[in-house]
Structures are given as C-alpha cells and as structure tokens.
C-alpha positions as CSV (number, residue, x, y, z in Angstrom):
1,M,59.4,-85.9,30.4
2,R,60.1,-83.4,27.7
3,R,60.8,-79.8,28.9
4,A,60.0,-80.8,32.4
5,G,60.7,-78.0,34.8
6,V,62.1,-75.5,32.2
7,L,61.4,-72.1,33.5
8,V,60.2,-69.9,30.7
9,P,59.3,-66.3,31.7
10,G,56.1,-64.9,30.4
11,L,55.9,-62.1,27.8
12,L,56.7,-58.8,29.5
13,L,53.9,-57.0,27.6
14,G,51.4,-59.6,28.7
15,A,52.3,-59.1,32.3
16,V,52.0,-55.3,32.0
17,L,48.6,-55.6,30.3
18,A,47.5,-58.1,33.0
19,M,48.4,-55.6,35.7
20,L,46.5,-52.9,33.9
21,A,43.4,-55.2,33.7
22,L,43.6,-56.1,37.4
23,S,44.0,-52.6,38.6
24,H,41.2,-51.3,36.4
25,A,38.8,-54.1,37.2
26,S,38.8,-53.1,40.9
27,R,37.4,-49.7,40.1
28,R,33.6,-49.6,39.7
29,P,32.9,-47.3,36.7
30,E,30.4,-44.5,37.0
31,T,26.9,-45.0,35.6
32,P,26.6,-43.4,32.2
33,R,23.5,-42.1,30.4
34,P,21.9,-43.9,28.7
35,E,22.2,-46.9,31.1
36,P,24.4,-49.6,29.6
37,G,23.5,-53.2,30.3
38,T,19.9,-52.8,29.4
39,E,20.2,-52.3,25.6
40,Q,20.1,-55.2,23.2
41,V,23.6,-56.2,22.1
42,D,24.3,-56.5,18.4
43,V,27.0,-59.2,18.1
44,P,28.4,-60.8,15.0
45,T,27.2,-64.2,14.0
46,T,29.1,-64.3,10.7
47,A,32.7,-63.3,10.0
48,P,32.7,-59.6,9.6
49,G,35.3,-57.7,7.6
50,R,37.9,-55.8,9.6
51,T,36.4,-52.9,11.3
52,R,37.2,-49.6,9.7
53,G,39.7,-47.5,11.7
54,L,41.3,-50.5,13.4
55,A,44.4,-50.7,11.2
56,P,47.5,-51.4,13.4
57,A,49.6,-48.4,14.2
58,A,53.2,-48.9,13.2
59,A,55.7,-49.0,16.0
60,G,58.3,-46.3,16.3
61,G,58.5,-43.0,14.4
62,G,56.2,-40.7,16.4
63,L,54.7,-43.4,18.6
64,E,55.0,-41.2,21.7
65,R,53.2,-38.3,19.9
66,R,50.5,-40.5,18.5
67,A,49.9,-42.1,22.0
68,M,49.0,-38.6,23.3
69,E,46.4,-37.8,20.6
70,E,42.9,-37.2,22.0
71,P,40.3,-39.5,20.4
72,D,36.9,-38.4,19.3
73,P,34.6,-39.3,22.2
74,H,32.1,-40.8,19.7
75,D,34.7,-42.9,17.8
76,F,35.2,-46.3,19.4
77,A,37.9,-47.2,16.9
78,A,39.9,-44.1,17.8
79,F,39.7,-45.0,21.5
80,V,41.0,-48.5,20.8
81,D,43.8,-47.2,18.5
82,R,45.0,-44.9,21.3
83,L,44.8,-47.6,23.9
84,V,46.9,-49.9,21.6
85,R,49.5,-47.2,21.1
86,L,49.6,-46.6,24.8
87,G,50.2,-50.3,25.4
88,L,53.0,-50.3,22.9
89,A,54.5,-47.2,24.4
90,L,54.2,-48.7,27.9
91,D,56.0,-51.8,26.8
92,E,58.8,-49.8,25.2
93,A,59.2,-47.7,28.3
94,V,59.3,-50.8,30.6
95,R,61.9,-52.6,28.3
96,A,64.1,-49.4,28.3
97,G,63.9,-49.0,32.1
98,R,62.1,-45.7,31.9
99,D,60.1,-46.2,35.0
100,A,58.6,-42.7,35.3
101,E,57.4,-42.8,31.7
102,A,56.0,-46.4,32.2
103,R,54.0,-45.2,35.3
104,S,52.7,-42.2,33.3
105,R,51.6,-44.5,30.4
106,D,49.9,-46.9,32.8
107,A,47.9,-44.1,34.4
108,E,46.9,-42.8,30.9
109,A,45.7,-46.3,29.9
110,K,43.6,-46.7,33.1
111,E,42.0,-43.3,32.6
112,L,41.3,-44.1,29.0
113,C,39.7,-47.5,29.8
114,G,37.5,-45.6,32.3
115,R,36.4,-43.2,29.6
116,I,35.6,-45.9,27.1
117,V,33.4,-47.6,29.7
118,R,31.6,-44.3,30.6
119,E,31.3,-42.7,27.2
120,V,31.0,-45.3,24.5
121,A,27.6,-47.0,24.2
122,D,27.8,-50.8,23.7
123,F,31.6,-50.6,24.0
124,D,31.7,-54.3,24.9
125,A,29.7,-55.5,21.8
126,R,31.8,-53.2,19.6
127,A,35.0,-54.7,21.1
128,L,33.6,-58.2,20.4
129,H,32.8,-57.4,16.8
130,A,36.2,-55.8,16.3
131,L,38.0,-58.8,17.8
132,A,36.1,-61.2,15.5
133,G,37.4,-59.1,12.6
134,C,41.1,-59.2,13.5
135,P,42.9,-61.4,11.0
136,V,44.3,-64.6,12.5
137,E,47.4,-64.5,10.3
138,D,48.6,-61.2,11.8
139,Q,50.9,-62.2,14.7
140,G,52.8,-59.0,15.1
141,Q,53.2,-57.2,18.4
142,T,50.7,-54.5,17.5
143,A,48.1,-57.0,16.5
144,Q,48.6,-59.0,19.7
145,V,48.2,-55.9,21.9
146,R,45.1,-55.0,19.9
147,R,43.5,-58.4,20.5
148,R,44.3,-58.2,24.3
149,V,42.9,-54.7,24.5
150,L,39.6,-55.8,22.8
151,A,39.3,-59.0,24.9
152,F,39.9,-56.8,28.0
153,L,37.0,-54.5,27.0
154,V,34.7,-57.5,26.5
155,A,35.6,-58.7,30.0
156,Q,34.8,-55.3,31.4
157,G,31.5,-55.3,29.7
158,L,30.6,-58.7,31.0
159,A,31.4,-57.7,34.6
160,R,29.6,-54.4,34.3
161,R,26.4,-56.0,32.9
162,A,26.4,-58.7,35.5
163,G,26.8,-56.1,38.3
164,R,23.6,-54.2,37.5
165,D,20.9,-54.1,40.2
166,D,17.9,-54.7,38.0
167,R,18.0,-58.5,37.5
168,Q,15.7,-58.5,34.5
169,A,17.6,-55.8,32.7
170,R,20.9,-57.3,33.7
171,R,20.1,-60.7,32.2
172,A,18.8,-59.2,29.0
173,G,21.9,-57.4,28.0
174,L,24.3,-60.0,29.6
175,D,22.6,-63.0,27.9
176,D,23.0,-61.4,24.5
177,L,26.6,-60.6,25.0
178,V,27.4,-64.1,26.3
179,R,25.5,-65.7,23.4
180,G,27.6,-63.6,21.0
181,I,30.8,-64.9,22.6
182,V,29.7,-68.5,22.4
183,T,28.7,-68.1,18.8
184,L,32.1,-66.9,17.9
185,L,34.1,-69.7,19.6
186,P,34.0,-72.1,16.6
187,R,35.3,-69.4,14.3
188,D,39.0,-70.2,14.9
189,E,41.2,-71.6,17.6
190,M,42.8,-68.3,18.5
191,L,39.5,-66.6,19.1
192,A,38.4,-69.5,21.3
193,R,41.5,-69.2,23.4
194,E,40.9,-65.5,23.9
195,L,37.1,-65.6,24.5
196,A,36.4,-68.8,26.4
197,P,38.4,-67.8,29.5
198,L,36.1,-64.8,29.9
199,L,33.2,-67.1,30.7
200,V,34.9,-70.1,32.4
201,G,34.4,-70.0,36.2
202,Q,32.3,-66.8,35.9
203,P,28.6,-66.4,36.7
204,Y,27.6,-65.2,33.2
205,L,26.4,-68.4,31.6
206,G,22.8,-69.2,32.5
207,P,19.6,-71.1,31.4
208,A,19.4,-69.0,28.3
209,H,22.7,-70.6,27.0
210,E,21.9,-74.3,27.5
211,T,21.0,-74.8,23.9
212,D,23.9,-72.7,22.7
213,L,26.4,-74.9,24.6
214,L,24.8,-78.1,23.4
215,E,25.2,-76.9,19.9
216,L,28.8,-76.0,20.6
217,A,29.4,-79.5,22.0
218,D,28.1,-80.9,18.7
219,L,30.4,-78.7,16.7
220,A,33.3,-79.9,18.8
221,R,33.0,-83.4,17.5
222,E,34.3,-82.1,14.1
223,Q,36.7,-79.5,15.6
224,A,38.7,-81.3,18.3
225,W,40.5,-78.1,19.4
226,L,37.1,-76.9,20.7
227,V,36.7,-79.8,23.1
228,P,38.6,-78.4,26.1
229,A,36.9,-75.0,26.0
230,A,33.5,-76.5,25.5
231,V,34.0,-78.9,28.4
232,E,35.0,-76.0,30.7
233,L,32.0,-73.9,29.6
234,L,29.5,-76.7,30.1
235,R,31.0,-77.4,33.5
236,T,30.6,-73.7,34.4
237,L,27.0,-73.6,33.1
238,W,26.1,-76.6,35.3
239,D,27.7,-74.9,38.3
240,N,25.9,-71.7,37.7
241,L,22.5,-73.5,37.3
242,E,23.0,-75.2,40.6
243,H,24.2,-72.0,42.4
244,S,21.3,-69.9,41.0
245,G,18.7,-72.5,41.9
246,A,17.7,-73.0,38.3
247,R,18.5,-76.7,38.6
248,G,18.8,-78.9,41.7
249,A,22.0,-80.8,42.5
250,S,20.2,-84.1,42.2
251,E,18.8,-83.2,38.8
252,L,22.2,-82.2,37.6
253,L,23.8,-85.4,38.9
254,A,21.1,-87.5,37.1
255,A,21.9,-85.6,33.9
256,A,25.6,-86.3,34.4
257,L,25.0,-90.0,34.9
258,L,23.0,-90.1,31.6
259,A,25.8,-88.2,29.9
260,L,28.4,-90.9,30.9
261,E,27.0,-93.0,28.1
262,D,26.9,-90.1,25.7
263,G,28.9,-90.4,22.5
264,N,29.7,-86.7,22.6
265,P,33.1,-86.1,24.1
266,V,32.2,-82.7,25.5
267,R,29.1,-83.8,27.4
268,R,30.8,-87.0,28.6
269,L,34.0,-85.3,29.9
270,A,31.9,-82.6,31.6
271,A,29.8,-85.4,33.2
272,L,32.9,-87.3,34.4
273,E,34.2,-84.2,36.1
274,R,30.9,-83.2,37.7
275,L,30.3,-86.7,39.1
276,L,33.9,-86.6,40.5
277,R,33.5,-83.2,42.1
278,R,29.9,-83.1,43.2
279,G,28.9,-86.8,43.5
280,E,29.1,-89.3,46.3
281,E,31.7,-92.0,46.6
282,R,29.6,-94.4,44.5
283,H,29.5,-91.8,41.7
284,R,33.3,-91.4,41.8
285,E,33.7,-95.2,41.7
286,A,31.4,-95.4,38.7
287,V,33.6,-92.8,36.9
288,V,36.9,-94.6,37.6
289,Q,35.5,-98.0,36.7
290,Q,34.2,-96.7,33.4
291,I,37.6,-95.2,32.5
292,L,39.5,-98.4,33.5
293,Q,37.1,-100.6,31.5
294,R,37.3,-98.4,28.4
295,R,41.0,-97.6,28.7
296,D,39.8,-94.0,28.2
297,R,43.0,-91.9,28.1
298,Q,41.2,-88.6,27.5
299,G,38.8,-89.3,30.4
300,A,41.8,-90.3,32.6
301,R,43.5,-87.0,32.0
302,A,40.3,-85.0,32.8
303,V,39.6,-86.9,35.9
304,A,43.2,-86.8,37.2
305,I,43.2,-83.0,37.1
306,A,39.7,-82.8,38.6
307,A,40.5,-85.2,41.4
308,A,43.8,-83.3,42.2
309,Q,41.9,-80.0,42.3
310,H,38.8,-80.9,44.3
311,L,39.1,-84.0,46.3
312,P,40.9,-84.5,49.7
313,P,44.6,-85.3,49.0
314,A,44.2,-89.0,50.1
315,D,41.2,-89.6,47.9
316,A,42.8,-87.8,44.9
317,F,46.0,-89.8,45.4
318,A,44.0,-93.1,45.4
319,I,42.4,-92.2,42.1
320,L,45.6,-91.1,40.4
321,R,47.2,-94.3,41.5
322,R,44.4,-96.3,39.8
323,L,44.6,-94.3,36.6
324,A,48.3,-94.8,36.2
325,D,47.9,-97.9,34.0
326,V,45.5,-96.2,31.6
327,E,47.3,-92.9,30.9
328,P,50.7,-92.5,32.6
329,Q,51.0,-89.0,31.0
330,A,47.9,-88.0,33.0
331,L,49.8,-88.4,36.3
332,M,52.3,-85.5,35.9
333,P,49.8,-82.6,35.8
334,G,47.6,-84.3,38.4
335,F,50.5,-84.6,40.8
336,L,51.8,-81.1,40.1
337,T,48.3,-79.8,41.0
338,L,48.1,-82.0,44.1
339,G,51.5,-80.9,45.1
340,G,50.4,-77.2,44.9
341,R,47.7,-78.0,47.5
342,D,49.7,-80.3,49.8
343,A,53.3,-81.0,49.0
344,G,53.8,-82.5,52.5
345,F,51.3,-85.2,51.7
346,L,53.2,-86.2,48.6
347,R,56.5,-86.2,50.5
348,G,55.0,-88.6,53.0
349,R,53.7,-90.9,50.3
350,Y,57.1,-90.9,48.5
351,E,59.0,-91.9,51.7
352,E,56.5,-94.7,52.3
353,L,56.9,-96.1,48.8
354,L,60.7,-95.7,48.9
355,G,60.9,-97.6,52.2
356,N,59.1,-100.5,50.6
357,D,60.9,-100.1,47.3
358,V,57.7,-100.4,45.3
359,E,55.9,-98.6,42.4
360,P,58.8,-96.6,40.9
361,R,56.6,-94.9,38.4
362,L,54.5,-93.5,41.1
363,R,57.6,-92.5,43.1
364,A,58.8,-90.5,40.1
365,E,55.5,-88.6,39.9
366,L,55.6,-87.9,43.6
367,I,59.0,-86.3,43.2
368,T,57.7,-84.2,40.4
369,G,54.6,-83.1,42.2
370,A,56.3,-82.2,45.4
371,G,59.7,-81.1,44.1
372,F,58.5,-78.3,41.8
373,Q,56.6,-76.5,44.6
374,G,59.9,-74.7,45.4
375,S,60.3,-75.1,49.2
376,S,63.6,-76.1,50.7
377,E,61.9,-79.3,52.0
378,D,60.8,-80.2,48.5
379,V,64.3,-79.6,47.1
380,L,65.7,-81.8,49.9
381,L,63.3,-84.5,49.0
382,A,64.6,-84.4,45.4
383,Q,68.2,-84.5,46.7
384,T,67.3,-87.6,48.8
385,A,65.7,-89.3,45.8
386,F,68.7,-88.5,43.6
387,D,71.1,-90.0,46.2
388,L,69.1,-93.0,47.5
389,D,66.5,-94.1,45.0
390,R,67.7,-97.0,42.9
391,D,65.3,-96.4,40.0
392,P,66.8,-94.4,37.1
393,G,63.5,-92.9,36.2
394,V,63.0,-91.5,39.7
395,R,66.5,-90.2,39.8
396,E,66.0,-88.5,36.4
397,R,62.9,-86.7,37.8
398,A,64.9,-85.6,40.8
399,L,67.6,-84.3,38.4
400,F,65.0,-82.0,36.7
401,V,64.0,-80.7,40.1
402,L,67.5,-80.0,41.2
403,T,68.5,-78.2,38.0
404,A,65.3,-76.1,37.9
405,R,64.7,-75.4,41.6
406,A,68.0,-75.7,43.3
407,G,69.9,-74.0,40.5
408,T,73.5,-73.2,41.0
409,S,73.6,-74.7,44.5
410,L,73.0,-78.3,43.6
411,G,72.3,-78.5,39.9
412,P,75.9,-78.6,38.5
413,A,77.0,-81.3,40.8
414,A,73.9,-83.4,40.0
415,L,74.5,-83.1,36.3
416,D,78.2,-84.1,36.7
417,R,77.2,-87.1,38.7
418,A,74.5,-88.1,36.1
419,L,77.2,-88.0,33.3
420,D,79.5,-90.2,35.4
421,D,76.7,-92.7,36.1
422,P,76.1,-95.2,33.3
423,G,72.7,-95.9,34.8
424,L,71.7,-92.3,34.0
425,S,73.6,-91.5,30.9
426,G,74.3,-94.8,29.2
427,R,71.6,-94.6,26.6
428,P,71.0,-91.9,23.9
429,E,67.6,-91.0,25.3
430,Q,69.1,-90.5,28.7
431,L,71.6,-88.1,27.3
432,G,68.7,-86.2,25.8
433,Q,67.1,-85.9,29.2
434,I,70.4,-84.5,30.6
435,V,70.4,-81.9,27.8
436,L,66.9,-80.8,29.0
437,A,68.1,-80.7,32.6
438,L,71.0,-78.5,31.5
439,E,68.5,-76.1,29.9
440,N,66.8,-75.8,33.3
441,L,70.1,-74.9,34.8
442,A,70.8,-72.3,32.1
443,H,67.9,-70.2,33.3
444,S,69.6,-69.4,36.6
445,G,73.1,-70.9,36.4
446,D,76.5,-69.5,35.5
447,P,77.1,-69.5,31.7
448,G,80.6,-70.8,32.3
449,V,79.3,-73.8,34.2
450,V,76.6,-74.4,31.6
451,A,79.3,-74.3,28.8
452,R,81.6,-76.7,30.7
453,I,78.9,-79.3,31.3
454,G,77.5,-78.9,27.8
455,T,80.9,-79.5,26.3
456,R,81.1,-82.7,28.4
457,I,77.7,-83.9,27.0
458,L,78.7,-82.9,23.4
459,A,81.7,-85.2,23.6
460,R,79.7,-88.2,24.4
461,Q,79.0,-90.9,21.8
462,G,75.3,-91.6,20.9
463,L,73.9,-88.2,21.3
464,L,70.8,-88.0,19.1
465,P,70.8,-85.4,16.2
466,G,67.9,-83.4,17.7
467,D,69.5,-83.3,21.1
468,R,72.8,-82.4,19.6
469,S,71.2,-79.4,17.9
470,T,69.5,-78.3,21.1
471,L,72.7,-78.5,23.0
472,E,74.7,-76.6,20.3
473,R,72.1,-73.7,20.5
474,L,72.4,-73.7,24.3
475,L,76.2,-73.5,24.1
476,E,76.0,-70.7,21.5
477,R,74.1,-68.7,24.1
478,N,76.3,-69.5,27.0
479,S,79.8,-69.4,25.4
480,P,80.0,-66.5,22.9
481,G,82.7,-66.8,20.3
482,G,82.4,-70.5,19.8
483,A,84.9,-71.6,22.4
484,W,82.9,-74.7,23.0
485,R,83.3,-76.0,19.4
486,T,85.2,-79.3,19.1
487,P,86.5,-80.9,15.9
488,R,84.1,-83.3,14.1
C-alpha cells in the first residue's frame, strides 16, 4: 500500500483557476453578433506551429503593469496573454496574502473572460488551436497557466454552443468543435488529459461522433495511455445516445454483449462497464464470470470501480469480494469509492468478518474504504482494528488511517506501538510501511514528534536503502540543523 493516505494539497494556482472557472460558468454570456455556435468551426487536424502572439510572459519585472494592459478587441492572442498574466498576478497575490489585490485580479479575470466570449468570434476553436500548439516540453508556471486558460475557454465554448435554442444550428457548430477535440486526443498524453475531461459525462458527444470514437479506440491499441480516456468517452457517447433517444437501451445492451468478445480493449472495457451499470442481474453475472475465467486484471479494475459507483452497496460488495482473487489492487479504489457512498455499510461488514475471524485481506480493504472517509466513527473503527484485529495486514491499514485521519490525537501512539510490536515492524518491508505512515503524520503532526519517531525508525536494523532515503528527507524537513543525525 504505497503512499496510502498521504495527504498532498493541490496546487494553489489550480484551485484559484478552478474557482474562477466555476464562478464564470454560472453566468450566461450575452448573445453576440454574429451569432456564435452556428458557424463552422475550423479546428486543427495536424500539429500546428505555435500560434503567433502566444509567447509566455515572463514572471516578475512589471507583471502588475502588463496585467493591466488593454488588449486589442480583435486580437485573440492579446486577450489570452492578458488572461495568463492576470492568472500569474492572482497567484502571486494569493501566495503573498494580499487579499484585496487577489479579489481585484479575480474580478478582472472574470470580466475579461466575459469579453472574450462576447467579442471574439470562434474563441473556442481558436483556443483549441492554440492549445494544440503549446509545446509539451514547456512545464513552467506560465505555460501551465496558459494551457489551463485555453482549456477553460474551450469548455466555455462547448457549453455555449450546447445551450443554443436552435437545435440544428447548435449541433452543427458543436459537432465540429467536439470532433476537433477528439481528433487531437492522440497527439500526446498531456493534451488528452486536458481535453478528454471536457467531454466525459457531458451531453456533447452524439451520433456524429460514433465513427470518430471507434477510430480513437483503434488508435488506443497502439497507444496504451489513450485507453482510459477512450473508454470514458465511449461510455459517455453510449449514455448520450440512450438519453437523446438516438439508440434504445436494448440496442445498446446488445451491442455491449457483442463487444464483450471484442479484441479491442476500449470497446470491451466500455461494454463491461455498461453491462454492469445498465444491464440486468444476468448481464452482471456474465461480466463477472468472463473476468474470472480470463483472469482479466484490467477488466477487474474497471468493473470494481463501476460497481462501487453505481450498484447498491450490498451488490457492489459481493462483486468486489469475487474479484479479489483476480486483481487485489482493484479492491482499494473500489472500497474507497464505496466507502464514500456508505461507510456505515463497510463498518458493518468489517465487524461481521472480524467476529468470524475470516478473510483478512477483505477486512484490510474494508478498513481502508471506511477509515479514510474522515468521520469520528470511521477513525474509531480503525482504532478498534489496530487494537483487536490479529492480522498484521489489517493493523497496517489501520495505522495508515490513524496517522492520516486522527493525526496528532492517535497517530504518534500508534506508530510507537507499531515499532514496539515485532509483528508490525520485524521485517524490512514493514519498516518501510511505517515510514510511509510517518509521512502521513507529518502533514498534520508536531515536527518534534515526527523527528522523535523518525529517529527511532532510523536506528532500526534492516531499513531498506530507499526507505532510509525517504526517512532522511522527512527528518531534514522536521528537524532543521541536522539534530536527528546519528553516527554511521
């Protein structure tokens, strides 16, 4: 269970931009002239060069002045440049604690987004073209903000085109923009990560894109990183076809049954998930039986998540239990998802299995799924498991919960007890797990306590080199001056 429960805060800038996007998305923009959403969208089908005028602005040295510059209303690149500078200035203000300035920058960014939507024709297609031209190798802060800004503008365009009253005009412009996005997905993995989420779970994919997605599925056979996105997009298309009435539920189920024997991983995984979510009990049984017979680890992972998301907790638990022998690693995300829906159900199942002293591997997953939901009852369950469960693997999972969720109240004592217990710290790999649990504690614990426990671990024989390096870095952060160092 590597890195289980480690709490890593998201990038501050990403959170700021997300708030900007959410607040702006709730405002319906005015209708410009000429009407957008009806024009044909010119999107790139081959890799374009970097769009002129989109060179990153250097941070610092007049950033505040440049953020205030008024763009030419006919120059899309100038609008984007200013929006990127505002994003950088906003981030700088937030990091420095200048709240009034941050609010001012946020208001400017929202107003500027509204202007782009109202005044720039084909702003969404231009943003898509510019995003396709951003060099993948540039990972600097300015480049990252630029990519987020451009993806946000594409998302605004999708929503705006889909919201038009004239259905025929709406589909014409929307279908072209969506096709442009799908065409760009195989370009590179970063572009796929940025663009695919704009379509997944949204009503934009339709009958016009069936051929496009089948071609994407074929490409994914040679580019494995495309498979997850292609599966999600095909699933979304099937849902949209059913919702719109373009395909009947029975027709789609029949197609999914045929796809079960398909050698294409995208079509097969999408079929497995659809049969699990939309099919009858006999369809679900066929899915599970095929996975068990083929020892299909990829299918087990997909079905575990789908079951945890969509089926009643008891049905989902029964499927996860059956899949455990095929792909044990599939259980953790499935149980975490199920715990988010009904942690009380998982607590009950754990108590039942503990009372019978059976299925320790399943007990460990139940502790993970329930314990990381954060309620006092879930932490108490982890404490009970750490105190009473006889299986070291279950107690190890409970240790992760106690150090990540209970923090300074229970975490230090649990770590000390683990180090005193040969059943939890007698092997090198167990010491490595304790190091990871200490990393959990470091996110909320007293640095002095972290340094004390870390020094105890460092003195133990058998600590693996990689775990020793991790621990030393952790001690450097929590005991400045090197007071933790011991003679070698």
